[in-house]
Structures are given as structure tokens and as C-alpha cells.
C-alpha positions in Angstrom: 44.5 14.1 8.0 47.8 13.5 9.8 47.0 15.5 12.9 44.1 13.1 13.6 46.4 10.1 13.9 47.1 10.4 17.6 43.3 10.4 18.3 42.7 7.6 15.9 45.4 5.4 17.3 44.3 5.8 20.9 40.6 5.3 19.9 41.4 2.0 18.0 43.3 0.7 21.0 40.5 1.4 23.4 37.8 0.2 21.0 39.6 -3.2 20.7 39.6 -3.5 24.5 35.9 -2.5 24.8 34.4 -4.6 22.0 35.3 -8.2 21.9 33.5 -11.5 21.3 32.1 -13.4 24.4 29.1 -15.5 25.2 26.5 -15.6 23.9 28.5 -15.6 20.6 25.6 -14.8 18.4 25.0 -11.5 20.3 28.6 -10.2 20.5 30.0 -11.5 17.2 27.9 -9.2 15.1 28.9 -6.3 17.3 32.6 -7.1 16.9 32.0 -7.5 13.1 30.4 -4.1 12.5 33.0 -2.3 14.6 35.8 -4.2 12.9 34.7 -2.9 9.5 36.4 0.3 10.4 35.2 3.4 8.7 36.4 6.9 9.2 35.5 7.1 13.0 35.1 10.8 12.5 32.6 11.4 15.3 34.5 9.8 18.2 37.8 11.3 16.8 36.1 14.8 17.0 35.1 14.1 20.6 38.7 13.5 21.5 40.0 16.4 19.4 37.5 18.8 20.9 38.4 17.9 24.4 42.1 18.3 23.5 41.5 21.7 21.8 39.8 23.0 25.0 43.1 22.1 26.9 42.1 18.9 28.7 43.6 15.5 28.4 41.7 13.9 25.5 41.9 10.5 27.1 39.4 11.9 29.7 36.9 12.0 26.8 37.6 8.4 25.6 34.6 6.7 27.1 32.3 9.4 25.6 34.0 9.0 22.2 33.5 5.2 22.4 29.8 5.7 23.3 29.4 7.9 20.2 31.1 5.2 18.0 29.0 2.4 19.4 25.8 4.4 19.0 26.7 5.3 15.4 27.3 1.7 14.5 24.1 0.6 16.3 22.2 3.0 14.1 23.9 1.7 11.0 22.9 -1.9 11.7 19.2 -0.9 12.1 19.3 1.5 9.2 20.7 -1.3 6.9 17.9 -3.6 8.0 15.3 -0.9 7.2 16.9 0.0 3.9 17.5 -3.7 3.0 21.1 -2.7 2.2 23.4 -5.5 1.1 26.7 -3.7 1.7 28.2 -1.6 4.5 31.8 -0.3 4.0 32.2 -2.8 1.1 31.3 -5.8 3.2 28.1 -7.7 3.9 25.7 -5.9 6.3 25.0 -7.6 9.6 21.5 -8.8 8.7 22.9 -10.3 5.4 25.8 -12.1 7.2 23.6 -13.4 10.0 19.9 -12.6 10.0 17.5 -9.8 10.8 17.0 -11.0 14.4 20.7 -10.9 15.1 20.9 -7.4 13.7 18.1 -6.1 15.9 19.3 -7.7 19.1 23.0 -6.9 18.6 22.1 -3.4 17.7 20.1 -3.1 20.9 23.0 -4.4 22.9 25.3 -1.8 21.4 23.0 1.0 22.5 23.0 -0.3 26.1 26.8 -0.6 26.0 27.1 3.0 24.8 25.1 4.2 27.8 27.2 2.1 30.2 30.3 3.9 29.0 29.2 7.2 30.7 29.2 5.5 34.1 32.8 6.4 34.6 32.2 10.1 34.8 31.5 12.1 38.0 27.8 12.9 38.6 27.8 16.4 37.1 29.5 15.3 33.8 27.5 12.1 33.7 24.3 14.0 33.8 25.3 16.5 31.1 26.6 13.8 28.8 23.6 11.5 29.4 21.1 14.3 28.8 22.8 15.3 25.5 23.2 11.7 24.4 19.5 10.9 25.1 18.3 14.0 23.3 20.5 13.2 20.3 19.5 9.5 20.2 15.9 10.5 20.0 16.5 13.1 17.3 18.3 10.4 15.3 15.3 8.1 15.6 13.0 11.0 14.5 15.3 11.6 11.5 15.2 8.0 10.5 11.4 8.0 10.7 11.2 11.2 8.5 13.5 9.4 6.1 11.2 6.4 5.9 8.1 8.7 5.6 9.6 10.6 2.7 9.9 7.5 0.6 6.1 7.4 0.1 5.6 11.1 -0.2 5.6 13.2 -3.4 5.6 16.6 -1.8 8.8 16.7 0.3 10.2 20.2 0.5 13.8 21.2 0.7 13.3 22.6 4.2 11.8 19.2 5.3 14.7 17.3 3.8 17.3 19.5 5.6 15.4 19.0 8.9 15.5 15.3 8.3 19.2 15.1 7.8 19.8 17.5 10.6 18.1 15.0 12.9 19.4 11.8 11.3 23.0 12.8 10.8 24.1 16.3 11.8 23.0 16.4 15.5 25.2 13.4 16.3 28.3 15.1 14.8 27.4 18.2 16.8 26.9 16.2 20.0 30.2 14.3 19.5 32.0 17.6 19.5 30.0 19.1 22.4 30.7 16.0 24.5 34.4 16.7 24.2 33.8 20.3 25.3 31.6 19.1 28.2 34.3 16.7 29.4 36.9 19.5 29.2 34.4 21.6 31.3 34.3 24.4 28.8 31.9 27.4 29.1 28.3 27.0 28.0 28.8 29.4 25.1 31.7 27.4 23.8 29.8 24.1 24.2 26.9 25.6 22.2 29.0 27.1 19.4 31.2 24.0 19.0 27.9 22.0 18.8 26.6 24.3 16.1 29.9 24.1 14.2 29.6 20.3 14.2 25.9 20.3 13.4 26.3 22.5 10.3 29.3 20.6 9.2 27.2 17.4 9.7 24.5 18.8 7.3 27.2 19.5 4.7 28.7 16.0 5.3 25.3 14.3 4.7 24.7 16.3 1.5 28.1 15.2 0.3 27.2 11.6 1.2 24.0 12.0 -0.9 26.0 13.3 -3.8 28.5 10.5 -3.5 25.7 7.9 -3.3 24.8 8.9 -6.9 28.1 10.0 -8.4 30.8 8.4 -6.3 33.0 5.4 -7.1 31.7 2.1 -5.7 35.2 0.9 -4.9 36.2 3.9 -2.8 32.8 4.8 -1.5 32.3 1.3 0.1 28.6 1.2 -0.6 26.4 0.4 -3.5 26.3 3.3 -5.9 22.7 4.5 -6.5 21.4 2.9 -3.3 19.2 6.0 -2.6 17.8 5.9 -6.1 17.0 2.2 -5.8 15.2 2.9 -2.4 13.3 5.8 -3.9 14.7 8.2 -1.3 13.8 11.8 -1.8 17.2 13.3 -1.3 18.0 16.9 -2.0 19.2 15.8 -5.5 15.8 14.4 -6.3 13.8 17.4 -4.8 16.0 19.9 -6.5 15.9 18.0 -9.8 12.0 18.1 -9.7 12.1 21.8 -9.3 14.7 22.5 -12.0 13.8 19.9 -14.6 11.4 20.5 -17.5 8.0 18.9 -17.3 9.0 15.8 -19.3 12.1 15.1 -17.2 10.2 15.8 -13.9 7.5 13.3 -15.0 10.2 10.7 -15.9 11.8 11.2 -12.5 8.5 10.8 -10.6 7.7 7.6 -12.6 11.1 6.1 -11.9 10.7 6.8 -8.2 7.4 5.0 -8.1 8.8 1.6 -9.3 11.3 -1.0 -8.0 12.6 -2.9 -11.1 14.6 -6.1 -10.7 17.3 -4.7 -13.0 18.1 -1.3 -11.4 21.0 -0.3 -13.6 18.9 1.6 -16.3 16.9 3.4 -13.6 20.1 4.6 -11.8 21.7 5.9 -15.0 18.5 7.7 -16.2 18.0 9.3 -12.8 21.7 10.4 -12.6 21.4 11.9 -16.1 18.4 14.0 -15.0 20.2 15.0 -11.8 23.1 16.3 -13.9 21.2 17.9 -16.8 18.8 19.7 -14.5 21.5 21.4 -12.5 20.6 19.5 -9.3 24.1 18.0 -9.0 25.6 21.5 -9.2 23.0 22.9 -6.7 23.8 20.3 -4.1 27.5 21.2 -4.3 26.5 24.9 -3.6 24.5 23.8 -0.5 27.5 21.8 0.7 29.6 24.9 0.5 26.9 27.1 2.2 26.6 24.8 5.2 30.4 24.5 5.5 30.6 28.3 5.7 27.8 28.4 8.4 30.0 26.0 10.4 33.0 28.3 10.1 30.9 31.3 11.2 30.0 29.4 14.4 33.7 28.6 14.9 34.5 32.3 15.2 32.6 32.4 18.5 34.5 29.5 20.1 37.2 30.5 22.6 40.2 28.5 21.3 43.4 29.7 19.6 43.4 30.9 16.0 45.8 28.0 15.2 43.2 25.5 16.4 40.5 27.2 14.5 42.6 27.0 11.4 43.0 23.2 12.0 39.2 22.8 12.3 38.7 24.8 9.1 41.2 22.6 7.3 39.4 19.6 8.7 36.1 20.9 7.3 37.7 21.5 3.9 39.2 18.1 3.8 35.8 16.5 4.8 34.0 18.2 2.0 36.6 17.2 -0.6 36.3 13.5 0.2 35.4 10.8 -2.2 34.5 8.2 0.3 
């Protein structure tokens, strides 16, 4: 969206100055590589935008935004190792380009660099930001563990899945926005409500990501289509399809999620066909809309102008209509 460009431009400039290759090369080169792959940078942009919308200089939130982006990319490196993913944003993942050891160590360094970025803030802001960041980082780890656990379980409920993506994805989006509000020294109520806006939007965002993983276009999506199916991940598509399918299709789905064939193309197509015919694909679109509406309800309690609220709603609508 056009109005995000000023935040994006400023962020890219500062990111280039913050992340660069130095000795030891094999530690910092993978960091530079994963950051240079780009991506939407939505989370740090939201940190800057939120600070701006609460009438503070958005550059004051730059280090917090950079910390969010470094943490997000750190989590991607480690997630890709755990998922054995070959591609990230259409390019080789770090562990594929280098090796697993490089991915682990460079990811660890990114986490430390993220924490260092908070050191520029005065004690009161530093404490608030660091506490939120630590809480969020731990929740992301919890979400990742739930995600791994679900791969070997046959009884994952919709509520459990939503809790998992809330931890793994949504809380970071909420925290990114709350950091902007904290730096702008907004009221506790506004900080809480903007967090809930971001968190609910984050759940909708992840559900959209799950949908695109199955039904997106590989060229625009930038990741391997059907990656969740190959990994036997119990996404909301899978859980809902089991509920809505007839017994034969449900059994087929369970069988396909118990195997890891060398040729995955037939497995992906069969699973996608069941997702569609069962109504699961339509159901997940409804859930995306529901969580987006929850986000907008939280926005009503935020003390910013109606024009700024309209911009945030437009952003949410744009986010849910994405194809990448």
C-alpha cells in the first residue's frame, strides 16, 4: 500500500546500516543473506506506523522495529531447519545454502542482535519493550513446539490449532504494534487494544498463509506450494476437512497424512481436492473474515483519529486479499 512506503523506505535504509557482513564471515553472511531476501517487512513497518499514528516521530521506534524484523528472520531460519524447507521467499533457505550449523548459530546471533537494539531506549521504555519482547519470544517458541507436536497427533482440535498460531504468529504482530505505542508513550488502554488489533489480524494473516500454502501460486507465494501437506501439518484446513468430509474421504486424508512419499505431487493434489470438496477451503475463508472483524472491533477502542482507523482497516482488508 502506498501510505506504507515512507516507513518501508526508512526501514530498509536503517536495516542496511544495521546488518552487514563482517568477521567471522560464516556467522554474519547468512544473517545478511536472510535479511536481504526481503519479504513484506509487515511487522516492523507496523511498529513504525503505530508510533506515527500515536503522534510521535516514527524514527524513535526504529530500533524496536529493527529488533522485530531481526527476531522474525531468526525464527524463520530455525523454522526452516525444523521443517526441512528448501525454499524461503523463492530462494534457498539458509541451511540449504550453507549448512544446519550455520543456520543455528547465525539465528542465535540474530536473536542477540535484536535484544541489543533496545539498549538505546531510556530505562522506562527499555524495560517495557524488553518485557514485551521476552514474553513474545517465549510464546513464539511455545507455538513452534505445539506445531511440531501436532504433526504426530491425530486429535488436534480447532481450538488447539488457533492457540498454536496465536502463539507462533499472531502475538508477534500484536507485539510489533504495541511496541510502537509504547515508544509513543500511549495510554495502557491504547497499548492493549492496539495489541489485540494486531493479534487478531495476525491470526487471520496466518490462516490466510495456510490457505495460500495449499491453493496459492508458487511463483507469487515464494514458497513451495503444498509444503504443509508434505510435512503432514495439521492446519485448520486439515482439521476442518476431517470434520466435514464423509468417512471415506476422512480415512483417505488420515492415510495421506501418515506417509511421506518420495513423489509428493499426487499426495498434494488429492489432499487439496478433499480440502475443496469437503468445504474446508470455504470454511477457512470464513474464519479469516471473522478474525479480521474481531481486529476491527478492538480498533474502535483505540484513541486515534477516525481517518487513521480507516487506514488501519484498509490495511487489514489489503492484507487479507493478498496472494503472497
